[in-house]
C-alpha positions in Angstrom: 0.0 0.0 0.0 1.0 3.7 0.0 2.7 4.9 3.2 0.9 7.5 5.2 -2.5 6.8 3.6 -5.2 5.3 5.8 -6.7 2.1 4.5 -10.2 3.5 4.2 -9.0 6.3 1.9 -7.1 3.8 -0.1 -10.1 1.6 -0.5 -12.2 4.5 -1.6 -9.6 5.6 -4.1 -9.3 2.1 -5.5 -13.1 1.9 -5.8 -13.2 5.1 -7.8 -10.6 3.7 -10.2 -12.7 0.5 -10.7 -10.4 -1.7 -8.6 -11.7 -4.1 -5.9 -9.4 -5.6 -3.3 -10.2 -8.6 -1.2 -8.2 -10.2 1.6 -8.0 -14.0 1.4 -7.5 -16.1 4.6 -4.8 -18.7 3.9 -2.5 -20.8 6.0 -0.1 -21.7 3.2 0.5 -20.8 -0.5 2.4 -23.2 -2.7 3.8 -22.3 -6.1 4.7 -25.4 -8.1 7.6 -25.3 -10.5 9.1 -28.1 -12.6 12.0 -28.8 -10.2 10.8 -27.2 -6.9 7.9 -25.8 -4.9 8.0 -22.3 -3.4 6.1 -22.4 -0.1 4.9 -19.3 1.7 3.8 -19.9 5.3 1.7 -17.4 7.4 0.7 -15.6 4.2 -1.2 -12.3 3.9 -3.0 -12.7 0.5 -4.8 -9.9 -1.3 -6.7 -10.3 -4.5 -7.0 -7.2 -6.6 -9.6 -7.0 -9.4 -9.0 -4.3 -12.0 -9.9 -3.9 -15.7 -11.2 -7.5 -15.9 -8.0 -9.0 -14.5 -7.3 -10.6 -11.1 -3.9 -10.3 -9.5 -2.7 -11.7 -6.2 -0.3 -10.1 -3.8 1.3 -12.5 -1.3 3.5 -11.6 1.7 4.9 -14.2 4.2 7.7 -16.5 5.2 9.2 -18.0 2.0 11.0 -21.3 1.7 11.7 -23.8 -1.1 11.2 -27.5 -1.4 13.2 -29.5 -3.9 11.1 -32.0 -6.0 13.1 -35.1 -6.5 11.8 -37.1 -9.4 11.6 -40.8 -8.5 13.6 -42.8 -10.9 11.8 -46.1 -10.2 8.5 -47.3 -8.8 7.5 -49.9 -6.1 6.7 -52.3 -8.9 10.3 -51.9 -10.2 11.5 -52.8 -6.7 9.3 -55.9 -6.6 10.4 -57.0 -10.1 14.1 -56.7 -9.2 13.5 -58.5 -5.9 11.7 -61.4 -7.6 14.0 -61.7 -10.6 17.2 -61.4 -8.4 15.8 -63.4 -5.6 16.7 -60.8 -3.0 14.9 -58.7 -0.4 13.1 -55.5 -1.5 15.6 -53.5 0.5 18.5 -55.0 -1.5 16.5 -54.4 -4.8 15.8 -50.8 -3.9 19.6 -50.3 -3.1 20.5 -51.8 -6.5 18.0 -49.6 -8.3 19.4 -46.5 -6.5 23.0 -47.6 -7.4 22.1 -48.1 -11.1 20.0 -44.9 -11.4 16.8 -46.8 -11.9 18.0 -49.2 -14.6 16.0 -52.4 -13.9 18.1 -54.8 -16.0 21.4 -53.5 -14.6 19.9 -53.7 -11.1 18.9 -57.3 -11.6 22.4 -58.2 -12.8 23.9 -56.4 -9.9 22.0 -58.3 -7.2 22.7 -61.6 -9.0 26.5 -61.1 -8.7 
């Protein structure tokens, strides 16, 4: 907002300009990217409607979460365990060591 202007005056001025501002109660805002999530805790969220568009202003405690892409599924683990005749833990370790390559993981556990 504008420093020194009282909120009521600001609302009236925005209304005259055809703008409408609404506060949104939220406990967390998450922005999803291809490789990470931006997480805003304790946010203060304002929605501003002007000239047919809606924009959001978000202020809060920002942190990031890395999104690790899983290179293999639980079915992959079961397959390696069955084919290699080993435990699922050993199969999972082999898949991690081989970057998710099922055939290579099977060969590795059979050694």
